[in-house]
PDB file as gemmi writes it, atoms N, CA and C in Angstrom:
CRYST1    1.000    1.000    1.000  90.00  90.00  90.00 P 1                      
ATOM      1  N   MET A   1      16.429   8.470  21.535  1.00  0.00           N  
ATOM      2  CA  MET A   1      15.059   8.882  22.058  1.00  0.00           C  
ATOM      3  C   MET A   1      14.178   7.548  21.915  1.00  0.00           C  
ATOM      4  N   LYS A   2      13.371   7.285  23.061  1.00  0.00           N  
ATOM      5  CA  LYS A   2      12.651   6.090  23.261  1.00  0.00           C  
ATOM      6  C   LYS A   2      11.402   6.527  23.169  1.00  0.00           C  
ATOM      7  N   PHE A   3      10.465   5.724  22.547  1.00  0.00           N  
ATOM      8  CA  PHE A   3       8.876   5.993  22.478  1.00  0.00           C  
ATOM      9  C   PHE A   3       8.138   4.963  23.016  1.00  0.00           C  
ATOM     10  N   SER A   4       7.225   5.352  23.894  1.00  0.00           N  
ATOM     11  CA  SER A   4       6.218   4.712  24.745  1.00  0.00           C  
ATOM     12  C   SER A   4       5.572   3.581  23.720  1.00  0.00           C  
ATOM     13  N   PRO A   5       5.453   2.163  24.265  1.00  0.00           N  
ATOM     14  CA  PRO A   5       4.439   1.573  23.439  1.00  0.00           C  
ATOM     15  C   PRO A   5       3.187   2.047  22.951  1.00  0.00           C  
ATOM     16  N   LYS A   6       2.489   3.227  23.733  1.00  0.00           N  
ATOM     17  CA  LYS A   6       1.381   3.418  23.129  1.00  0.00           C  
ATOM     18  C   LYS A   6       1.576   4.552  22.124  1.00  0.00           C  
ATOM     19  N   ILE A   7       2.565   5.380  22.190  1.00  0.00           N  
ATOM     20  CA  ILE A   7       3.101   6.436  21.041  1.00  0.00           C  
ATOM     21  C   ILE A   7       3.251   5.564  19.748  1.00  0.00           C  
ATOM     22  N   GLY A   8       4.103   4.497  19.585  1.00  0.00           N  
ATOM     23  CA  GLY A   8       4.307   3.303  18.778  1.00  0.00           C  
ATOM     24  C   GLY A   8       3.030   2.814  18.075  1.00  0.00           C  
ATOM     25  N   ALA A   9       1.979   2.287  18.921  1.00  0.00           N  
ATOM     26  CA  ALA A   9       0.691   1.794  18.770  1.00  0.00           C  
ATOM     27  C   ALA A   9       0.099   2.825  17.829  1.00  0.00           C  
ATOM     28  N   ILE A  10      -0.064   4.071  18.233  1.00  0.00           N  
ATOM     29  CA  ILE A  10      -0.567   5.198  17.445  1.00  0.00           C  
ATOM     30  C   ILE A  10      -0.071   5.304  15.705  1.00  0.00           C  
ATOM     31  N   ILE A  11       0.969   5.514  16.137  1.00  0.00           N  
ATOM     32  CA  ILE A  11       1.895   5.353  14.726  1.00  0.00           C  
ATOM     33  C   ILE A  11       1.456   4.427  13.492  1.00  0.00           C  
ATOM     34  N   TYR A  12       1.201   3.174  14.389  1.00  0.00           N  
ATOM     35  CA  TYR A  12       1.043   1.779  13.542  1.00  0.00           C  
ATOM     36  C   TYR A  12      -0.222   2.116  12.948  1.00  0.00           C  
ATOM     37  N   ILE A  13      -1.374   2.336  14.142  1.00  0.00           N  
ATOM     38  CA  ILE A  13      -2.533   2.325  13.709  1.00  0.00           C  
ATOM     39  C   ILE A  13      -2.843   3.303  12.580  1.00  0.00           C  
ATOM     40  N   VAL A  14      -2.185   4.694  12.770  1.00  0.00           N  
ATOM     41  CA  VAL A  14      -2.218   5.653  11.366  1.00  0.00           C  
ATOM     42  C   VAL A  14      -1.664   5.079  10.146  1.00  0.00           C  
ATOM     43  N   MET A  15      -0.658   4.467  10.319  1.00  0.00           N  
ATOM     44  CA  MET A  15       0.073   3.791   9.179  1.00  0.00           C  
ATOM     45  C   MET A  15      -0.919   2.725   8.459  1.00  0.00           C  
ATOM     46  N   GLY A  16      -1.650   1.873   9.386  1.00  0.00           N  
ATOM     47  CA  GLY A  16      -2.424   0.722   9.011  1.00  0.00           C  
ATOM     48  C   GLY A  16      -3.653   1.505   8.407  1.00  0.00           C  
ATOM     49  N   ILE A  17      -4.130   2.596   8.697  1.00  0.00           N  
ATOM     50  CA  ILE A  17      -5.251   3.041   8.176  1.00  0.00           C  
ATOM     51  C   ILE A  17      -4.886   3.841   6.844  1.00  0.00           C  
ATOM     52  N   LEU A  18      -3.788   4.349   6.653  1.00  0.00           N  
ATOM     53  CA  LEU A  18      -3.216   5.179   5.269  1.00  0.00           C  
ATOM     54  C   LEU A  18      -3.187   4.129   4.480  1.00  0.00           C  
ATOM     55  N   PHE A  19      -2.421   2.873   4.802  1.00  0.00           N  
ATOM     56  CA  PHE A  19      -2.328   1.610   3.932  1.00  0.00           C  
ATOM     57  C   PHE A  19      -3.662   1.095   3.169  1.00  0.00           C  
ATOM     58  N   THR A  20      -4.850   1.080   4.160  1.00  0.00           N  
ATOM     59  CA  THR A  20      -6.243   0.453   3.999  1.00  0.00           C  
ATOM     60  C   THR A  20      -6.542   1.595   3.038  1.00  0.00           C  
ATOM     61  N   TYR A  21      -6.482   2.923   2.975  1.00  0.00           N  
ATOM     62  CA  TYR A  21      -7.085   4.129   2.346  1.00  0.00           C  
ATOM     63  C   TYR A  21      -6.403   3.771   0.946  1.00  0.00           C  
ATOM     64  N   PHE A  22      -5.151   3.498   0.674  1.00  0.00           N  
ATOM     65  CA  PHE A  22      -4.473   3.293  -0.626  1.00  0.00           C  
ATOM     66  C   PHE A  22      -4.910   2.308  -1.316  1.00  0.00           C  
ATOM     67  N   ALA A  23      -5.145   1.157  -0.375  1.00  0.00           N  
ATOM     68  CA  ALA A  23      -5.690  -0.149  -0.767  1.00  0.00           C  
ATOM     69  C   ALA A  23      -6.943   0.050  -1.756  1.00  0.00           C  
ATOM     70  N   THR A  24      -7.779   0.943  -1.064  1.00  0.00           N  
ATOM     71  CA  THR A  24      -8.855   1.260  -1.420  1.00  0.00           C  
ATOM     72  C   THR A  24      -9.078   2.116  -3.004  1.00  0.00           C  
ATOM     73  N   LEU A  25      -8.060   2.850  -2.735  1.00  0.00           N  
ATOM     74  CA  LEU A  25      -7.888   3.735  -4.171  1.00  0.00           C  
ATOM     75  C   LEU A  25      -7.392   2.708  -5.121  1.00  0.00           C  
ATOM     76  N   THR A  26      -6.713   1.814  -4.814  1.00  0.00           N  
ATOM     77  CA  THR A  26      -5.986   0.998  -5.984  1.00  0.00           C  
ATOM     78  C   THR A  26      -6.853  -0.253  -6.598  1.00  0.00           C  
ATOM     79  N   ALA A  27      -8.162  -0.376  -5.818  1.00  0.00           N  
ATOM     80  CA  ALA A  27      -9.007  -1.500  -5.999  1.00  0.00           C  
ATOM     81  C   ALA A  27      -9.947  -0.921  -7.374  1.00  0.00           C  
ATOM     82  N   ASP A  28      -9.552  -1.186  -8.365  1.00  0.00           N  
ATOM     83  CA  ASP A  28     -10.630  -0.833  -9.830  1.00  0.00           C  
ATOM     84  C   ASP A  28     -11.642  -1.563 -10.053  1.00  0.00           C  
ATOM     85  N   GLU A  29     -11.643  -2.627 -10.571  1.00  0.00           N  
ATOM     86  CA  GLU A  29     -12.499  -3.586 -10.838  1.00  0.00           C  
ATOM     87  C   GLU A  29     -12.771  -4.610  -9.612  1.00  0.00           C  
ATOM     88  N   THR A  30     -11.946  -5.169  -9.467  1.00  0.00           N  
ATOM     89  CA  THR A  30     -11.801  -6.316  -8.120  1.00  0.00           C  
ATOM     90  C   THR A  30     -10.908  -5.955  -7.063  1.00  0.00           C  
ATOM     91  N   ILE A  31     -11.039  -6.405  -5.979  1.00  0.00           N  
ATOM     92  CA  ILE A  31      -9.709  -6.142  -5.002  1.00  0.00           C  
ATOM     93  C   ILE A  31      -8.796  -7.393  -5.184  1.00  0.00           C  
ATOM     94  N   TRP A  32      -8.500  -8.166  -6.445  1.00  0.00           N  
ATOM     95  CA  TRP A  32      -7.776  -9.351  -6.157  1.00  0.00           C  
ATOM     96  C   TRP A  32      -6.647  -8.926  -7.161  1.00  0.00           C  
ATOM     97  N   ASN A  33      -6.276  -7.787  -7.418  1.00  0.00           N  
ATOM     98  CA  ASN A  33      -5.141  -7.354  -8.107  1.00  0.00           C  
ATOM     99  C   ASN A  33      -3.578  -7.054  -7.188  1.00  0.00           C  
ATOM    100  N   MET A  34      -2.835  -7.318  -7.752  1.00  0.00           N  
ATOM    101  CA  MET A  34      -1.582  -7.309  -6.783  1.00  0.00           C  
ATOM    102  C   MET A  34      -1.192  -6.003  -5.844  1.00  0.00           C  
ATOM    103  N   PRO A  35      -1.298  -4.781  -6.328  1.00  0.00           N  
ATOM    104  CA  PRO A  35      -1.090  -3.805  -5.226  1.00  0.00           C  
ATOM    105  C   PRO A  35      -2.271  -3.870  -4.360  1.00  0.00           C  
ATOM    106  N   THR A  36      -3.475  -3.962  -4.774  1.00  0.00           N  
ATOM    107  CA  THR A  36      -4.299  -3.970  -3.317  1.00  0.00           C  
ATOM    108  C   THR A  36      -4.035  -4.972  -2.482  1.00  0.00           C  
ATOM    109  N   VAL A  37      -3.756  -6.254  -2.939  1.00  0.00           N  
ATOM    110  CA  VAL A  37      -3.436  -7.256  -1.918  1.00  0.00           C  
ATOM    111  C   VAL A  37      -2.300  -7.009  -1.247  1.00  0.00           C  
ATOM    112  N   LEU A  38      -1.095  -6.515  -1.721  1.00  0.00           N  
ATOM    113  CA  LEU A  38       0.069  -6.121  -0.953  1.00  0.00           C  
ATOM    114  C   LEU A  38      -0.246  -4.812   0.014  1.00  0.00           C  
ATOM    115  N   LEU A  39      -1.150  -4.007  -0.515  1.00  0.00           N  
ATOM    116  CA  LEU A  39      -1.230  -2.859   0.640  1.00  0.00           C  
ATOM    117  C   LEU A  39      -2.221  -3.510   1.726  1.00  0.00           C  
ATOM    118  N   MET A  40      -3.030  -4.075   1.498  1.00  0.00           N  
ATOM    119  CA  MET A  40      -3.960  -4.942   2.658  1.00  0.00           C  
ATOM    120  C   MET A  40      -3.054  -5.491   3.512  1.00  0.00           C  
ATOM    121  N   ILE A  41      -2.088  -6.624   2.793  1.00  0.00           N  
ATOM    122  CA  ILE A  41      -1.176  -7.086   3.814  1.00  0.00           C  
ATOM    123  C   ILE A  41      -0.406  -6.301   4.461  1.00  0.00           C  
ATOM    124  N   PHE A  42       0.083  -5.456   4.169  1.00  0.00           N  
ATOM    125  CA  PHE A  42       0.997  -4.431   4.771  1.00  0.00           C  
ATOM    126  C   PHE A  42       0.130  -3.644   5.850  1.00  0.00           C  
ATOM    127  N   ALA A  43      -1.093  -3.422   5.430  1.00  0.00           N  
ATOM    128  CA  ALA A  43      -2.168  -2.811   6.446  1.00  0.00           C  
ATOM    129  C   ALA A  43      -2.309  -3.873   7.876  1.00  0.00           C  
ATOM    130  N   THR A  44      -2.697  -5.023   7.362  1.00  0.00           N  
ATOM    131  CA  THR A  44      -2.840  -6.196   8.236  1.00  0.00           C  
ATOM    132  C   THR A  44      -1.593  -6.035   9.227  1.00  0.00           C  
ATOM    133  N   PHE A  45      -0.702  -6.114   8.872  1.00  0.00           N  
ATOM    134  CA  PHE A  45       0.798  -6.426   9.598  1.00  0.00           C  
ATOM    135  C   PHE A  45       0.772  -4.862  10.441  1.00  0.00           C  
ATOM    136  N   GLU A  46       0.287  -4.057   9.861  1.00  0.00           N  
ATOM    137  CA  GLU A  46       0.489  -2.493  10.809  1.00  0.00           C  
ATOM    138  C   GLU A  46      -0.559  -2.765  11.901  1.00  0.00           C  
ATOM    139  N   PHE A  47      -1.550  -3.220  11.696  1.00  0.00           N  
ATOM    140  CA  PHE A  47      -2.660  -3.109  12.833  1.00  0.00           C  
ATOM    141  C   PHE A  47      -2.307  -4.245  13.704  1.00  0.00           C  
ATOM    142  N   GLY A  48      -1.629  -5.361  13.404  1.00  0.00           N  
ATOM    143  CA  GLY A  48      -1.379  -6.434  14.056  1.00  0.00           C  
ATOM    144  C   GLY A  48      -0.126  -5.811  15.385  1.00  0.00           C  
ATOM    145  N   VAL A  49       1.062  -4.984  14.687  1.00  0.00           N  
ATOM    146  CA  VAL A  49       1.928  -4.655  15.618  1.00  0.00           C  
ATOM    147  C   VAL A  49       1.046  -3.609  16.605  1.00  0.00           C  
ATOM    148  N   ALA A  50       0.465  -2.873  16.137  1.00  0.00           N  
ATOM    149  CA  ALA A  50      -0.154  -1.878  16.974  1.00  0.00           C  
ATOM    150  C   ALA A  50      -0.848  -2.584  18.308  1.00  0.00           C  
ATOM    151  N   ILE A  51      -1.658  -3.710  17.753  1.00  0.00           N  
ATOM    152  CA  ILE A  51      -2.254  -4.312  18.835  1.00  0.00           C  
ATOM    153  C   ILE A  51      -1.279  -4.975  19.757  1.00  0.00           C  
ATOM    154  N   ARG A  52      -0.329  -5.647  19.504  1.00  0.00           N  
ATOM    155  CA  ARG A  52       0.815  -5.991  20.216  1.00  0.00           C  
ATOM    156  C   ARG A  52       1.501  -4.883  21.200  1.00  0.00           C  
ATOM    157  N   LEU A  53       1.744  -3.968  20.486  1.00  0.00           N  
ATOM    158  CA  LEU A  53       2.315  -2.587  21.269  1.00  0.00           C  
ATOM    159  C   LEU A  53       1.202  -2.089  22.494  1.00  0.00           C  
ATOM    160  N   LEU A  54      -0.198  -2.226  22.094  1.00  0.00           N  
ATOM    161  CA  LEU A  54      -1.135  -1.763  22.989  1.00  0.00           C  
ATOM    162  C   LEU A  54      -1.031  -2.599  24.275  1.00  0.00           C  
ATOM    163  N   MET A  55      -1.078  -4.039  23.795  1.00  0.00           N  
ATOM    164  CA  MET A  55      -0.786  -4.815  24.868  1.00  0.00           C  
ATOM    165  C   MET A  55       0.316  -4.621  26.001  1.00  0.00           C  
ATOM    166  N   ILE A  56       1.409  -4.499  25.322  1.00  0.00           N  
ATOM    167  CA  ILE A  56       2.621  -4.252  25.965  1.00  0.00           C  
ATOM    168  C   ILE A  56       2.428  -3.034  26.949  1.00  0.00           C  
ATOM    169  N   HIS A  57       1.642  -1.926  26.343  1.00  0.00           N  
ATOM    170  CA  HIS A  57       1.357  -0.694  27.007  1.00  0.00           C  
ATOM    171  C   HIS A  57       0.806  -1.068  28.346  1.00  0.00           C  
ATOM    172  N   PHE A  58      -0.427  -1.933  27.978  1.00  0.00           N  
ATOM    173  CA  PHE A  58      -1.362  -2.062  29.468  1.00  0.00           C  
ATOM    174  C   PHE A  58      -0.754  -2.912  30.170  1.00  0.00           C  
ATOM    175  N   ARG A  59       0.122  -3.910  29.700  1.00  0.00           N  
ATOM    176  CA  ARG A  59       0.952  -4.990  30.675  1.00  0.00           C  
ATOM    177  C   ARG A  59       1.803  -4.029  31.669  1.00  0.00           C  
ATOM    178  N   PHE A  60       2.659  -2.969  30.915  1.00  0.00           N  
ATOM    179  CA  PHE A  60       3.753  -2.314  31.557  1.00  0.00           C  
ATOM    180  C   PHE A  60       2.828  -1.383  32.904  1.00  0.00           C  
ATOM    181  N   LYS A  61       1.524  -0.841  32.405  1.00  0.00           N  
ATOM    182  CA  LYS A  61       0.687  -0.083  33.064  1.00  0.00           C  
ATOM    183  C   LYS A  61       0.111  -0.610  34.436  1.00  0.00           C  
ATOM    184  N   LYS A  62      -0.259  -2.263  34.167  1.00  0.00           N  
ATOM    185  CA  LYS A  62      -0.522  -3.003  35.162  1.00  0.00           C  
ATOM    186  C   LYS A  62       0.374  -3.183  36.260  1.00  0.00           C  
ATOM    187  N   LYS A  63       1.457  -3.553  35.655  1.00  0.00           N  
ATOM    188  CA  LYS A  63       2.576  -3.867  36.317  1.00  0.00           C  
ATOM    189  C   LYS A  63       3.097  -2.811  37.250  1.00  0.00           C  
ATOM    190  N   ASN A  64       3.336  -1.480  36.467  1.00  0.00           N  
ATOM    191  CA  ASN A  64       3.812  -0.238  37.407  1.00  0.00           C  
ATOM    192  C   ASN A  64       2.684  -0.148  38.453  1.00  0.00           C  
ATOM    193  N   LYS A  65       1.338  -0.347  38.427  1.00  0.00           N  
ATOM    194  CA  LYS A  65       0.408  -0.054  39.271  1.00  0.00           C  
ATOM    195  C   LYS A  65       0.364  -0.711  40.578  1.00  0.00           C  
ATOM    196  N   LYS A  66       0.978  -1.900  40.495  1.00  0.00           N  
ATOM    197  CA  LYS A  66       1.144  -2.879  41.968  1.00  0.00           C  
ATOM    198  C   LYS A  66       2.284  -2.495  42.584  1.00  0.00           C  
TER     199      LYS A  66                                                      
END                                                                             
């Protein structure tokens, strides 16, 4: 079963929001502890993939319109 890039982007955005939420929960006194930094790195990766998938979606949509 294939997913459209739009659906994939939505999934990655939700996962990025969850990783960001978990990172804020793990930040005790400072944000520079290892679990917080790792969760924020994962969240950044998820948001980056979501942006790329949205760009692919809009590129396909523009190409199909012509």
